[in-house]
Gaussian input, Z-matrix of N, CA and C with variables (Angstrom, degrees):
# hf/3-21g

backbone

0 1
 N
 C     1     B1
 C     2     B2     1     A1
 N     3     B3     2     A2     1     D1
 C     4     B4     3     A3     2     D2
 C     5     B5     4     A4     3     D3
 N     6     B6     5     A5     4     D4
 C     7     B7     6     A6     5     D5
 C     8     B8     7     A7     6     D6
 N     9     B9     8     A8     7     D7
 C    10    B10     9     A9     8     D8
 C    11    B11    10    A10     9     D9
 N    12    B12    11    A11    10    D10
 C    13    B13    12    A12    11    D11
 C    14    B14    13    A13    12    D12
 N    15    B15    14    A14    13    D13
 C    16    B16    15    A15    14    D14
 C    17    B17    16    A16    15    D15
 N    18    B18    17    A17    16    D16
 C    19    B19    18    A18    17    D17
 C    20    B20    19    A19    18    D18
 N    21    B21    20    A20    19    D19
 C    22    B22    21    A21    20    D20
 C    23    B23    22    A22    21    D21
 N    24    B24    23    A23    22    D22
 C    25    B25    24    A24    23    D23
 C    26    B26    25    A25    24    D24
 N    27    B27    26    A26    25    D25
 C    28    B28    27    A27    26    D26
 C    29    B29    28    A28    27    D27
 N    30    B30    29    A29    28    D28
 C    31    B31    30    A30    29    D29
 C    32    B32    31    A31    30    D30
 N    33    B33    32    A32    31    D31
 C    34    B34    33    A33    32    D32
 C    35    B35    34    A34    33    D33
 N    36    B36    35    A35    34    D34
 C    37    B37    36    A36    35    D35
 C    38    B38    37    A37    36    D36
 N    39    B39    38    A38    37    D37
 C    40    B40    39    A39    38    D38
 C    41    B41    40    A40    39    D39
 N    42    B42    41    A41    40    D40
 C    43    B43    42    A42    41    D41
 C    44    B44    43    A43    42    D42
 N    45    B45    44    A44    43    D43
 C    46    B46    45    A45    44    D44
 C    47    B47    46    A46    45    D45
 N    48    B48    47    A47    46    D46
 C    49    B49    48    A48    47    D47
 C    50    B50    49    A49    48    D48
 N    51    B51    50    A50    49    D49
 C    52    B52    51    A51    50    D50
 C    53    B53    52    A52    51    D51
 N    54    B54    53    A53    52    D52
 C    55    B55    54    A54    53    D53
 C    56    B56    55    A55    54    D54
 N    57    B57    56    A56    55    D55
 C    58    B58    57    A57    56    D56
 C    59    B59    58    A58    57    D57
 N    60    B60    59    A59    58    D58
 C    61    B61    60    A60    59    D59
 C    62    B62    61    A61    60    D60
 N    63    B63    62    A62    61    D61
 C    64    B64    63    A63    62    D62
 C    65    B65    64    A64    63    D63
 N    66    B66    65    A65    64    D64
 C    67    B67    66    A66    65    D65
 C    68    B68    67    A67    66    D66
 N    69    B69    68    A68    67    D67
 C    70    B70    69    A69    68    D68
 C    71    B71    70    A70    69    D69
 N    72    B72    71    A71    70    D70
 C    73    B73    72    A72    71    D71
 C    74    B74    73    A73    72    D72
 N    75    B75    74    A74    73    D73
 C    76    B76    75    A75    74    D74
 C    77    B77    76    A76    75    D75
 N    78    B78    77    A77    76    D76
 C    79    B79    78    A78    77    D77
 C    80    B80    79    A79    78    D78
 N    81    B81    80    A80    79    D79
 C    82    B82    81    A81    80    D80
 C    83    B83    82    A82    81    D81
 N    84    B84    83    A83    82    D82
 C    85    B85    84    A84    83    D83
 C    86    B86    85    A85    84    D84
 N    87    B87    86    A86    85    D85
 C    88    B88    87    A87    86    D86
 C    89    B89    88    A88    87    D87
 N    90    B90    89    A89    88    D88
 C    91    B91    90    A90    89    D89
 C    92    B92    91    A91    90    D90
 N    93    B93    92    A92    91    D91
 C    94    B94    93    A93    92    D92
 C    95    B95    94    A94    93    D93
 N    96    B96    95    A95    94    D94
 C    97    B97    96    A96    95    D95
 C    98    B98    97    A97    96    D96
 N    99    B99    98    A98    97    D97
 C   100   B100    99    A99    98    D98
 C   101   B101   100   A100    99    D99
 N   102   B102   101   A101   100   D100
 C   103   B103   102   A102   101   D101
 C   104   B104   103   A103   102   D102
 N   105   B105   104   A104   103   D103
 C   106   B106   105   A105   104   D104
 C   107   B107   106   A106   105   D105
 N   108   B108   107   A107   106   D106
 C   109   B109   108   A108   107   D107
 C   110   B110   109   A109   108   D108
 N   111   B111   110   A110   109   D109
 C   112   B112   111   A111   110   D110
 C   113   B113   112   A112   111   D111
 N   114   B114   113   A113   112   D112
 C   115   B115   114   A114   113   D113
 C   116   B116   115   A115   114   D114
 N   117   B117   116   A116   115   D115
 C   118   B118   117   A117   116   D116
 C   119   B119   118   A118   117   D117
 N   120   B120   119   A119   118   D118
 C   121   B121   120   A120   119   D119
 C   122   B122   121   A121   120   D120
 N   123   B123   122   A122   121   D121
 C   124   B124   123   A123   122   D122
 C   125   B125   124   A124   123   D123
 N   126   B126   125   A125   124   D124
 C   127   B127   126   A126   125   D125
 C   128   B128   127   A127   126   D126
 N   129   B129   128   A128   127   D127
 C   130   B130   129   A129   128   D128
 C   131   B131   130   A130   129   D129
 N   132   B132   131   A131   130   D130
 C   133   B133   132   A132   131   D131
 C   134   B134   133   A133   132   D132
 N   135   B135   134   A134   133   D133
 C   136   B136   135   A135   134   D134
 C   137   B137   136   A136   135   D135
 N   138   B138   137   A137   136   D136
 C   139   B139   138   A138   137   D137
 C   140   B140   139   A139   138   D138
 N   141   B141   140   A140   139   D139
 C   142   B142   141   A141   140   D140
 C   143   B143   142   A142   141   D141
 N   144   B144   143   A143   142   D142
 C   145   B145   144   A144   143   D143
 C   146   B146   145   A145   144   D144
 N   147   B147   146   A146   145   D145
 C   148   B148   147   A147   146   D146
 C   149   B149   148   A148   147   D147
 N   150   B150   149   A149   148   D148
 C   151   B151   150   A150   149   D149
 C   152   B152   151   A151   150   D150
 N   153   B153   152   A152   151   D151
 C   154   B154   153   A153   152   D152
 C   155   B155   154   A154   153   D153
 N   156   B156   155   A155   154   D154
 C   157   B157   156   A156   155   D155
 C   158   B158   157   A157   156   D156
 N   159   B159   158   A158   157   D157
 C   160   B160   159   A159   158   D158
 C   161   B161   160   A160   159   D159
 N   162   B162   161   A161   160   D160
 C   163   B163   162   A162   161   D161
 C   164   B164   163   A163   162   D162
 N   165   B165   164   A164   163   D163
 C   166   B166   165   A165   164   D164
 C   167   B167   166   A166   165   D165
 N   168   B168   167   A167   166   D166
 C   169   B169   168   A168   167   D167
 C   170   B170   169   A169   168   D168
 N   171   B171   170   A170   169   D169
 C   172   B172   171   A171   170   D170
 C   173   B173   172   A172   171   D171
 N   174   B174   173   A173   172   D172
 C   175   B175   174   A174   173   D173
 C   176   B176   175   A175   174   D174
 N   177   B177   176   A176   175   D175
 C   178   B178   177   A177   176   D176
 C   179   B179   178   A178   177   D177

   B1=1.4911
   B2=1.5038
   B3=1.3162
   B4=1.4750
   B5=1.5155
   B6=1.3074
   B7=1.4852
   B8=1.4527
   B9=1.3152
   B10=1.4605
   B11=1.5322
   B12=1.2701
   B13=1.4913
   B14=1.5103
   B15=1.3616
   B16=1.4337
   B17=1.5628
   B18=1.3421
   B19=1.4611
   B20=1.5149
   B21=1.3624
   B22=1.4701
   B23=1.4899
   B24=1.3792
   B25=1.4450
   B26=1.5093
   B27=1.3154
   B28=1.4776
   B29=1.5247
   B30=1.3351
   B31=1.4330
   B32=1.4440
   B33=1.4215
   B34=1.4419
   B35=1.5316
   B36=1.2921
   B37=1.4452
   B38=1.5283
   B39=1.2887
   B40=1.4738
   B41=1.5362
   B42=1.2673
   B43=1.4400
   B44=1.5305
   B45=1.3811
   B46=1.4280
   B47=1.4895
   B48=1.3510
   B49=1.4320
   B50=1.5529
   B51=1.3373
   B52=1.4591
   B53=1.5209
   B54=1.3334
   B55=1.4461
   B56=1.5198
   B57=1.3622
   B58=1.4380
   B59=1.5355
   B60=1.3083
   B61=1.5068
   B62=1.5283
   B63=1.3175
   B64=1.4496
   B65=1.5264
   B66=1.2609
   B67=1.4621
   B68=1.5284
   B69=1.3749
   B70=1.4211
   B71=1.5171
   B72=1.3440
   B73=1.4946
   B74=1.5517
   B75=1.3026
   B76=1.4535
   B77=1.5653
   B78=1.3618
   B79=1.4835
   B80=1.4976
   B81=1.2936
   B82=1.5101
   B83=1.5228
   B84=1.3285
   B85=1.4569
   B86=1.5123
   B87=1.3140
   B88=1.4315
   B89=1.4546
   B90=1.3635
   B91=1.4246
   B92=1.5433
   B93=1.3309
   B94=1.4534
   B95=1.4969
   B96=1.3540
   B97=1.4575
   B98=1.4952
   B99=1.3390
   B100=1.4537
   B101=1.5673
   B102=1.3179
   B103=1.4535
   B104=1.5377
   B105=1.2826
   B106=1.4696
   B107=1.5232
   B108=1.2784
   B109=1.4759
   B110=1.5499
   B111=1.3187
   B112=1.4254
   B113=1.5504
   B114=1.3010
   B115=1.4519
   B116=1.5575
   B117=1.3229
   B118=1.4224
   B119=1.4834
   B120=1.2668
   B121=1.4676
   B122=1.5200
   B123=1.3028
   B124=1.4562
   B125=1.5522
   B126=1.2765
   B127=1.4362
   B128=1.4844
   B129=1.2902
   B130=1.4261
   B131=1.5890
   B132=1.2908
   B133=1.4430
   B134=1.5469
   B135=1.3000
   B136=1.3872
   B137=1.5346
   B138=1.3343
   B139=1.4718
   B140=1.5645
   B141=1.3338
   B142=1.4638
   B143=1.5658
   B144=1.3394
   B145=1.4615
   B146=1.5130
   B147=1.2852
   B148=1.4592
   B149=1.5680
   B150=1.3520
   B151=1.4144
   B152=1.5382
   B153=1.3440
   B154=1.4610
   B155=1.4953
   B156=1.3466
   B157=1.4735
   B158=1.4974
   B159=1.3398
   B160=1.4532
   B161=1.5563
   B162=1.3237
   B163=1.5021
   B164=1.5488
   B165=1.3326
   B166=1.4572
   B167=1.5166
   B168=1.3332
   B169=1.4242
   B170=1.5440
   B171=1.2888
   B172=1.4837
   B173=1.5301
   B174=1.3318
   B175=1.4978
   B176=1.5083
   B177=1.3459
   B178=1.4562
   B179=1.4799
   A1=108.80
   A2=118.21
   A3=120.94
   A4=110.07
   A5=117.52
   A6=118.98
   A7=113.30
   A8=118.27
   A9=122.25
   A10=111.31
   A11=116.88
   A12=121.03
   A13=113.71
   A14=117.65
   A15=124.96
   A16=109.86
   A17=116.16
   A18=119.96
   A19=106.96
   A20=115.74
   A21=121.30
   A22=114.46
   A23=119.45
   A24=120.22
   A25=113.44
   A26=119.76
   A27=123.43
   A28=108.41
   A29=119.35
   A30=121.09
   A31=118.42
   A32=113.41
   A33=119.15
   A34=109.33
   A35=119.75
   A36=124.03
   A37=111.18
   A38=118.22
   A39=122.76
   A40=109.43
   A41=117.66
   A42=120.35
   A43=114.27
   A44=117.05
   A45=118.82
   A46=114.26
   A47=116.33
   A48=122.84
   A49=109.11
   A50=116.39
   A51=119.72
   A52=110.18
   A53=116.99
   A54=121.48
   A55=110.91
   A56=116.60
   A57=119.99
   A58=111.32
   A59=115.88
   A60=117.52
   A61=111.03
   A62=117.11
   A63=122.56
   A64=112.52
   A65=116.19
   A66=121.30
   A67=113.35
   A68=115.96
   A69=119.58
   A70=114.48
   A71=116.64
   A72=120.76
   A73=107.96
   A74=114.62
   A75=122.37
   A76=114.69
   A77=115.09
   A78=121.15
   A79=109.39
   A80=120.83
   A81=122.58
   A82=110.07
   A83=112.26
   A84=118.21
   A85=112.74
   A86=117.55
   A87=122.86
   A88=110.95
   A89=120.55
   A90=124.49
   A91=107.65
   A92=114.56
   A93=120.24
   A94=110.22
   A95=117.11
   A96=118.54
   A97=114.53
   A98=116.47
   A99=119.23
   A100=113.15
   A101=118.69
   A102=119.16
   A103=110.91
   A104=116.25
   A105=118.94
   A106=110.45
   A107=117.08
   A108=119.25
   A109=110.10
   A110=117.21
   A111=123.17
   A112=105.98
   A113=115.37
   A114=120.52
   A115=110.61
   A116=119.28
   A117=120.13
   A118=109.67
   A119=117.87
   A120=121.74
   A121=109.44
   A122=115.89
   A123=118.76
   A124=109.90
   A125=116.87
   A126=125.41
   A127=112.00
   A128=120.89
   A129=123.28
   A130=109.09
   A131=115.06
   A132=122.44
   A133=108.57
   A134=116.09
   A135=121.65
   A136=114.73
   A137=114.24
   A138=118.90
   A139=114.43
   A140=116.75
   A141=118.19
   A142=107.44
   A143=117.41
   A144=116.15
   A145=113.50
   A146=115.74
   A147=121.50
   A148=107.25
   A149=116.33
   A150=120.08
   A151=108.48
   A152=117.39
   A153=121.42
   A154=114.70
   A155=116.98
   A156=119.59
   A157=107.59
   A158=117.56
   A159=124.73
   A160=107.53
   A161=115.39
   A162=121.18
   A163=111.11
   A164=115.23
   A165=118.28
   A166=115.62
   A167=117.69
   A168=122.68
   A169=110.01
   A170=115.22
   A171=120.64
   A172=107.87
   A173=115.48
   A174=122.24
   A175=113.43
   A176=118.05
   A177=121.98
   A178=109.22
   D1=-40.34
   D2=-178.60
   D3=-65.29
   D4=-37.11
   D5=176.67
   D6=-67.64
   D7=-37.52
   D8=-178.90
   D9=-66.30
   D10=-37.41
   D11=-178.02
   D12=-101.60
   D13=-6.01
   D14=-174.12
   D15=54.10
   D16=38.89
   D17=-175.00
   D18=-148.48
   D19=91.68
   D20=-179.07
   D21=-54.90
   D22=-50.20
   D23=178.76
   D24=-55.65
   D25=-41.63
   D26=179.18
   D27=-65.34
   D28=-44.51
   D29=175.19
   D30=-55.86
   D31=-43.39
   D32=179.27
   D33=-68.65
   D34=-40.84
   D35=177.82
   D36=-58.78
   D37=-37.65
   D38=-179.59
   D39=-61.23
   D40=-40.78
   D41=-175.45
   D42=-95.59
   D43=0.28
   D44=173.35
   D45=-114.79
   D46=-58.79
   D47=-176.57
   D48=-64.37
   D49=-46.75
   D50=-174.29
   D51=-69.95
   D52=-38.60
   D53=-179.88
   D54=-66.00
   D55=-42.33
   D56=176.62
   D57=-62.29
   D58=-43.02
   D59=-179.81
   D60=-65.10
   D61=-41.76
   D62=177.18
   D63=-59.63
   D64=-33.25
   D65=179.79
   D66=-88.09
   D67=-3.73
   D68=-178.45
   D69=76.57
   D70=18.35
   D71=-177.41
   D72=-93.86
   D73=91.79
   D74=-174.69
   D75=-78.25
   D76=-7.83
   D77=-174.02
   D78=-97.46
   D79=6.07
   D80=-176.00
   D81=-155.09
   D82=175.84
   D83=175.36
   D84=114.69
   D85=-7.19
   D86=177.99
   D87=-154.58
   D88=154.50
   D89=175.63
   D90=-87.39
   D91=89.01
   D92=178.88
   D93=-140.43
   D94=151.75
   D95=179.79
   D96=-53.40
   D97=135.43
   D98=177.70
   D99=89.48
   D100=-9.66
   D101=-179.36
   D102=-101.28
   D103=151.30
   D104=174.78
   D105=-66.26
   D106=139.00
   D107=-174.38
   D108=-127.07
   D109=104.49
   D110=170.79
   D111=-100.15
   D112=111.96
   D113=-173.65
   D114=-108.73
   D115=133.07
   D116=172.67
   D117=-124.58
   D118=155.58
   D119=174.93
   D120=-118.06
   D121=139.97
   D122=-176.95
   D123=-140.06
   D124=164.40
   D125=173.10
   D126=-138.06
   D127=162.60
   D128=177.90
   D129=-96.49
   D130=133.07
   D131=172.18
   D132=-121.93
   D133=113.72
   D134=-174.68
   D135=50.95
   D136=41.36
   D137=178.15
   D138=84.00
   D139=1.12
   D140=-176.99
   D141=-113.98
   D142=130.19
   D143=177.16
   D144=-71.12
   D145=135.77
   D146=-178.96
   D147=-126.65
   D148=124.03
   D149=178.94
   D150=-72.53
   D151=130.14
   D152=-177.28
   D153=-111.07
   D154=-29.81
   D155=-179.55
   D156=-136.75
   D157=138.67
   D158=174.31
   D159=-139.79
   D160=129.91
   D161=179.58
   D162=50.59
   D163=38.02
   D164=174.71
   D165=80.69
   D166=4.85
   D167=-179.76
   D168=-115.82
   D169=136.03
   D170=177.31
   D171=-73.92
   D172=126.99
   D173=-179.71
   D174=-112.36
   D175=-11.70
   D176=179.79
   D177=-155.08

């Protein structure tokens, strides 16, 4: 999604905020005060996103 719109933040919001709303999860989906925040870090390897950190632990 980020590649299609050339906007990484908008692409991430599409798969976080919109998914949370669709599932009725009002306590998450965005990095805002008072909301639950599950943060991951990723990088691209040969054009493929790879998650590298989850919950503060390196996974790749």
